[in-house]
N, C-alpha and C positions, 0 to 999 in steps of 0.2 A: 721764589725768594733767592736772589743771588746778589752779586756785587759786594763791595765793602768800602769802608772809610779808613783813613789813615790819621793817626795822631802821632805827631813828632815829639820826641823827648830829647832835648838837647843836653849834652854833657850829663847823661844818665849814669849815676854811680851805682854799680852793682854791689850786692852784699859781699862778694868775694874781693872787693877793693878795686876792680877794674872800672874805668869810666868809658862809656860808649859815647863818643861825640855826637852821633846821629842815630839814636835808636828810634824805632817806630813800633807802635802798637796798632795793629789792624783789627777792625771790629765791624760788626753789622748790627742794625737795629730792626725791631719789629714792633708794630703798634705805635701808639701815640702817647707821649709823656703828658700827664695832666698838669693843670696850672700850678698846683702846689707840690708837684714832683713826688707825690706819695705812692705812685704805682710802678716804680722802677724795680726791675728784676734783672739780676746778673746771672749769666749762664756760661761759665768758663768752659773752654774746650778740654778734651781728653787726649790721651797719648796717640800721636799719629794723625789726629783729626783736625780739620779746619772747619770754620763755621758752617759751610755748606753741607758737611757730613752729618751735622747734628741738628740742623734746623727742621728736619722732619717732625721733631717732637713739638714744634710750634704750630699752632693753628686753632681754629674754632673747634672746641670739643677735644683738643689734644691736651697733653700734660701742661703746657704753658700756653695760655689763650691770649693772643695779641688784641682781642676785642676789649679786654679789660686791663691788660698790663703792657707796659713799655719794657721790652725785653732787649737786653744788650748782650751780644756774644762777643767777648774779647778773645782774640786768638792768642794762645799761649806763646811766649817766646820759644823759638826753636821749631815751630810747626810749619815753616816755609812761607808764611805770610807776614807775621810780625818778625822782628829781627831774628835771624837764623843764620847758621853757617852758609846756606845757599844764597843769601842775599846781602851779607854784611860787607861793608867796604874795608879797604886797607886802612890800617895796617893789620887788620884781623883777616881771617879766612877760615875755610873748612878745617885746616890743620892746626889752628890756634884760636878756636872759638872759646871764650871764657865760660866758666861755670855760671849758669843762670839758675837761681832758685825761685821757689814760690814767693819768697819775701819780695823778690824783684817783680815778679808777675803782679802781685796784688798792689804794690805801691804804684806801679805804672797804671793799673786799672783805676785806682782811686784818683790819680791825677787826671786821667782822661774823663772820668765821670764828672768831676768837679769843673774842669776847664771847659769842656764842650757843652755839657748839659746843665751845669749848676746843681748836680745831684750830690747831696751830702749824706743821705741816709737811704739805704736800700730796703724795700719791703720784703725782699726774698733774694737769697742766693741759692741757686739750684745747680748742683754739679754731680757728674758721674765720673768715677775713677780718678784720674788726675784733676778733673774738675772739682770733685768732692774735696781733694786735698787743698785746692785753692780756696774753696768755701770755708773750710775749717781755719785756714790761715787768716782769712778775712775776720772771722768771728773772734779769734784770739787777739789779733793785732789791732783791730778797729771795732771793739765791742759796741761803741756808741753809734756806729754807722750801719749796723746790721740788725734788722728786726727779726728775721726768721732765716733758718738754714735747712735745706734738705740735702743731705750728703749721701749719695747713692754709691755703694760698692767702692768705698775709698778708705782713707785712713788719715789720722793726724800725724803719724810717724811711720815711715816705711819700715816694716818689720824685717828682722833678719832673714826669715824664710822668703819674704817677698824679694829681698835684695839678692838672694841666691838665684831665684828665677830670673831676675833682671841681668845678673852676671852671665847666666847661661845664654840669654837672648843676645847680649852683647858679644859674647865669645863666638856665637854662631855666625853673626853678621861679620865680625872682623876676621873670621876664618877664610873669608873670600880671598882668592889669590891676588886681587887688586889692592889689598890693604897693605900699607907700607909701614904701619906702626903709629902713624899720625893722621893719615887720610887715605882716601881711595884715589887711584890713578885713573879709574874708569868706573862706570856704573857696576856695582857688585851684584849682578844678576843672580849668580849662584848663591851668594850669601843672603840676599833678600828672599829668595824662594825658600831656603832652609829656615830662615827666620820665621816666615809665615807658618811653616809646619810645626816648629817648636811652639810658637805662640798658640796655635790651634789646640794643642794638647792641654794647655793651661787655661785658656779662656772659656772653654766649654766643659761641662761636667762629664763624668763617666756615664751617668744615666742618659745624657743627651746623646752620646754616641751609641750606647746600648740600644736605645729605642729608635735610632736612626732618624732623629728629628730633622736632619738636614734634608731628607727626602720630602718633608712636608712644606718646605719653602723653596722648592724649585731646583734642587740638585739631584741628578740621577744616580749618583753613587758617592761614596766616601771620597774617592779620588777627585771627582768633579767638585765637591765642596772644598777640598783642600786647595785645588788649583784656582778655581774661579773666585772663591771668597778670600781665602787667606793669603795665598801667594800674590794674587792680584792686588790685594789691599796694601801690601808693603812695596810692591814693584812700582806703584804710582808715586812714591815719596822719595825724596833725596835721602840717601843713606846717612850723610853727615848730619842732617836735621834729625833723623831718628836717633842717632847716637847722642846728640845734644839733649834731646828730650829724655832719653834714658838717664843721663846724668842728673837732670832736674828731678826725676822721679826717685832715683836712689838717694838724693840729698834731702828729700822732703821730710821736714820735721818742724812742726809749729813752735817748738820750744827752742830750736837752734838759732838763737839770736840774742842780742844784748838786752832784750826785754825780759826774757824768761831764763836765759843762761842754762839751757838744757833741762829745765824742770818741766816735764810734760804734764804733771798733775796741775801745776800752777797755770800752765797755758790753757789746758782744757777747762780749768775752773774759771778762766777769764771770759769764756764764751757765754755771754748773758742772753744771746738770742734764743728764742724758742726754736728748737731743733728737732728734726727727725733724722736719725742715722739709720740708713737702710742697706744692710748687706744682703746679698743673696744667700740663701740657705746652702747652695752648692758652689759658691765662689771658692776657688782653690788657692787664691793668694790674698784676697781681702776677706778673711774668714769671719763668720758671725761671732766666733769666740773673741777674736781680736777686737771687733767692733763693740762687743759687750763691755769689755774692759775699759775702752776709751769713753764710751757713752756714760758709764757709771761715774766718771770724773767730771761730767758736764752738768751744771746745775739745773738746766731747763730743757733736758734732752730726753727723747723717747727712742728706744731701740725698736725698730719695726722690720722684721726679717721678711724678705721677698720669698714666698713659698714656691720656688721655681727650680727646674732642673736644667735651666739654660746657663748655669754657671755665672761667670762674670758678666756675660752678655745679657743677663736678666735686667741689668741696669741700663741697657741701651737697646730696648726691645723693638727695633724697627720692623722686625718680621714676626713679632709675638704679641698679638693684641691682648692676651690675658695679662701678661706682665705690664703692659702699658696701662691697662685699667687700674692695676694696683698702684702704680706710680701716680696716676692722675688723681686717684682718690686721696692719696697721701698729701699731695700738694693742695688739693681742695680743703682738706682737714686743717692743715697748718695755716692756710691763708684766712680761715674763719676765726683763728685765734687772735686776740688783741696782743700787740707787741708788749714786751716788758718795759 
C-alpha cells in the first residue's frame, strides 16, 4: 500500500487570515466506496507521520478493514506531503510559513471528500494523537457529517501541561546551531537527534523502560532503541515541517473559532456522533484524567482506557499486538452501533 493522490485547494483561506493561492491536500485510499457512500472512514495522520507510516493498521483482520470500509487517510498540513514549509511556493517559505490549525485541516478534508468522492457523511472518523484532535474537530464543527468517532490518545484542547512538553521539544530542536531565529540554514542533525531523545522520554511510560520492553521488539539495548527508533524517526523529516506541525498541535482547540468562541463545553456538547474516547492508562501528556473531563461533556461518548504500559504509543501499536487487539475490538464495537 503506497502512493498518493493530490487535491488542489485554490485560494484557500486559513483560519489565521492568510490565503494560500495553491494549497494541496495529499491523501490515499484503501478499499472500495459502496454505491450509497455509507462505508466511508476517515483516518487523519498524527504528528510527524505520513499516510505510509500509519497504513499498517489497515488490512483484513486489522483495526480498519478495507474489505468492508472505504478508508481515506488525509495527510495533515505541515507533514511534508500536503502543503508544508518544505514544499510551499513563494512568497511563503520555511521562514514564513503561516499558522495552520485543525480548523484548516478539517475544512480542507471536507472539501476533498465532497468534491472527489461525493461523500457528505462519514461512517467513522478514527484518529490517534493529532489525528484524534482532528476527529474531535470534525465532530464539533460538522456534527451532521459524522456518525461515529474513535479518538485515541488525543484531546479536544491542548492542555497547559501538554503545551509545556511541546515547548520543550521546540526549544530542543531550535537549539541546533543552524537555527537563525526564523529558519534553519542547514539540516539540524544535532537538534533532530536531541528532539528524538526528549520525545522518547515522554512517549513511552516509566514502566515500559523499567521492564525493558524495547528488547522484546528487536532492540539490543536502550541506546539502540533511542538511536534506531527515536533519533531515526525525526531525522527522516524536514525540521521546518516538524516545527509547523508543533504549532498546529499547540494551537489545537475545538472551541477556538467563531462557532464556539472559546466555550469548550459547548463545543464538546455539539459532538452528536457516537464516540469512544480512548486514552492510554500510562500516556504522559494525553492523560486519562484529562480525557475523562472532556468525555463527560460529550453527550454520546464512552471513555475506554487502554490498559497498557506502552504510554502514548499504546494508541499506535505497530509492534504491540495486545494493544492492537484492544483497538480493533473498540472499533468493532462502535461500528455495530446505529448512528444517532
